[in-house]
C-alpha positions, -999 to +999 in steps of 0.1 A: -230+278-359-263+261-352-298+274-357-304+306-338-329+302-309-355+330-310-377+341-281-411+339-299-407+305-315-440+286-315-462+318-312-489+315-338-502+348-351-531+353-375-524+386-393-554+402-411-536+436-415-528+456-446-507+486-457-478+494-432-488+498-396-502+463-391-477+444-413-447+462-398-460+454-363-463+417-371-430+416-390-413+426-357-429+395-341-419+374-371-383+386-369-382+373-333-394+339-344-432+340-343-452+321-370-471+347-389-499+337-412-508+367-434-545+364-443-553+383-475-584+390-495-583+378-531-569+411-544-541+410-517-526+437-495-528+472-511-490+476-507-484+448-532-488+473-560-471+503-544-436+510-555-412+494-580-415+457-587-401+430-608-433+410-608-469+419-602-480+419-566-445+420-552-436+457-549-409+473-528-433+486-502-448+452-496-414+436-495-403+461-468-428+449-441-437+413-449-407+391-444-409+361-421-445+354-429-467+330-449-496+340-470-531+325-474-560+340-494-594+338-478-624+355-492-642+362-460-674+371-478-679+334-485-689+306-461-661+281-466-632+306-461-649+319-430-651+284-416-614+280-424-606+311-405-625+298-375-605+267-376-573+287-377-585+307-348-589+276-327-551+270-328-538+305-328-523+326-300-529+360-315-555+374-339-546+409-352-564+430-377-567+467-388-602+465-402-626+491-389-646+478-359-680+479-376-665+461-407-649+433-387-682+429-367-701+425-400-678+397-410-685+380-377-650+382-362-656+408-335-637+405-302-665+387-282-670+361-309-634+353-315-625+351-278-656+330-271-643+306-298-608+306-282-606+320-247-568+320-247-564+341-278-551+376-277-574+397-299-557+429-313-576+456-330-554+482-347-577+512-352-575+547-365-593+560-334-605+545-301-638+529-310-659+545-283-650+581-292-667+604-317-641+595-344-645+558-337-649+537-368-637+564-392-610+555-418-575+567-411-542+568-429-508+583-421-512+617-436-545+623-418-531+612-385-500+634-389-524+663-394-547+655-365-520+646-340-501+679-340-472+669-362-483+690-392-492+718-368-457+718-353-444+725-387-468+754-389-455+769-356-419+767-369-424+774-407-457+794-407-473+766-429-482+731-419-464+702-434-460+664-433-429+645-423-414+629-455-418+594-440-449+575-429-441+583-393-475+576-378-479+542-394-444+530-383-444+546-349-478+531-339-467+498-354-439+497-328-463+507-301-486+479-312-458+453-311-449+464-276-485+462-264-490+429-281-460+414-263-473+428-230-506+410-236-488+378-245-468+380-212-501+384-193-514+353-211-483+333-201-489+344-165-527+340-163-535+315-190-563+335-206-566+358-235-573+396-237-585+422-260-559+448-270-569+480-288-542+501-304-552+534-321-532+556-344-546+590-334-543+585-296-509+569-301-495+598-321-510+625-299-492+608-269-461+605-290-461+641-301-470+655-267-441+639-248-421+671-254-448+694-267-472+693-238-447+716-221-464+743-200-498+726-204-485+697-184-495+717-153-530+727-142-536+755-145-511+758-174-479+777-166-469+782-202-481+773-237-477+740-254-447+735-276-410+725-269-391+756-279-359+739-290-374+717-316-397+745-328-369+770-334-367+779-371-329+777-368-330+740-357-321+725-390-292+709-408-264+735-409-247+743-442-210+737-443-185+746-471-194+714-490-226+700-475-247+698-444-243+686-409-265+681-378-249+691-346-262+689-310-239+697-282-261+692-251-242+692-218-223+721-204-191+703-210-199+696-247-207+733-252-175+744-236-156+721-258-175+731-289-167+768-284-130+759-280-130+737-312-145+764-333-123+791-318-151+812-303-141+816-266-163+847-264-194+825-265-182+802-237-187+831-213-219+845-229-245+845-201-272+833-226-254+800-232-239+791-198-265+766-187-291+742-202-319+765-189-302+796-204-296+779-237-332+767-238-344+803-234-321+815-261-321+786-284-328+804-317-299+827-311-277+798-303-286+778-334-282+809-356-246+813-343-238+777-350-250+781-385-228+811-391-198+793-377-202+759-395-207+774-429-170+783-430-158+747-423-158+716-445-181+687-435-154+661-429-134+685-407-162+695-384-175+659-381-140+647-372-132+675-348-165+672-329-163+634-330-129+634-313-144+656-286-174+633-282-198+660-293-229+646-312-225+655-349-231+638-382-231+646-419-265+648-435-271+617-456-294+618-486-314+586-492-290+575-518-260+581-495-271+556-468-257+526-487-223+543-485-224+552-448-192+537-434-209+525-402-237+508-420-212+492-444-190+480-416-219+462-398-234+450-432-267+466-423-282+462-458-286+425-461-287+406-494-308+375-498-322+354-526-360+355-530-373+324-549-394+345-574-380+381-571-343+372-573-316+389-553-330+415-528-315+438-503-333+448-471-323+470-442-317+452-410-338+458-378-326+477-347-323+444-328-296+420-321-304+390-299-275+373-280-252+393-303-267+379-335-288+396-361-324+383-363-326+359-393-347+361-424-364+327-419-390+331-446-390+352-478-419+377-483-447+354-497-464+358-530-502+362-527-516+330-514-483+311-517-488+290-486-526+286-487-527+248-492-499+242-467-516+263-440-550+246-445-535+211-445-517+219-412-551+224-395-566+193-409-585+202-441-586+176-469-576+184-504-613+185-515-622+209-486-592+231-495-603+232-531-637+245-520-622+271-496-598+285-522-616+281-555-652+293-548-666+259-557 
């Protein structure tokens, strides 16, 4: 089989992002073939030291969102590295950063300056908040955005106390929004031949994300009901305990519910007026979920999963984090992929959601050590060895 042809081959991206939101967004582009140059300060991306590691600066969190990239170290507080970045900008298609607006402006790489230097470039600012609002320019991280965007408050409605989702849902969700918006801007560039400024903000992104279902009655003016989607706010919407574990079950259509009551041998509920239609079930959702819990606790996990699976009713056993490697579906498709890293040894990474022309997206480049590709990147844009030494070594 020949080399896989990827849709973003030749797209040059300057990636000045750190932590997870930005690096995950650019990793998606890198997986699809874009050339990602990760530009780091001398101390490197913060995630290089978060999580287990075999060697300093190569932690598990960093490895999770920085494949298919090359790394260069540029100390943008110095003249020569700044000049090097301007040279890179001349040849780039995309410039993306998650530095606060006032900080990037102080460095001299604000949208107007960068786009004046390269009118075809797509300038992408990944911000905590839209820069022209009262919160503009404030620092933001996942936990804070979960609180401000209504996610923690939804837990409070359900459980009486606010809580945070046990995953960095804001960072990763907005990363995917960013990659989508960035590709839209690139398509526009292909059509019109000129660049654009794209702003992607965490707070606004997650409010919109959360309120897709929770806007509810406040969708209408004047409001016809309160905010909040009752089904997902029910305290009984949770994994149901079985005889030997937990399952998640969601019959949804009328047919699925009819079959469910038949499978669990509860025909009385199939004629219960509270559960005969989607509207009726929505209005009585807590009672419905409570009944499911009382039924399933008498059945073993494998039995209920098999019975409902045969009837095409959505159902699955609850996997703990350590169970995922043993999931039969993930094993069958070889979702966790092994590859040999030149300094970190044998690694295993989860695959992406994508297949392109029935093929998994390749790992073309390993996750780079800090500054691993600095000389190569600078040579490619015409710097001499003497100039490179001045750029990299503060001489």
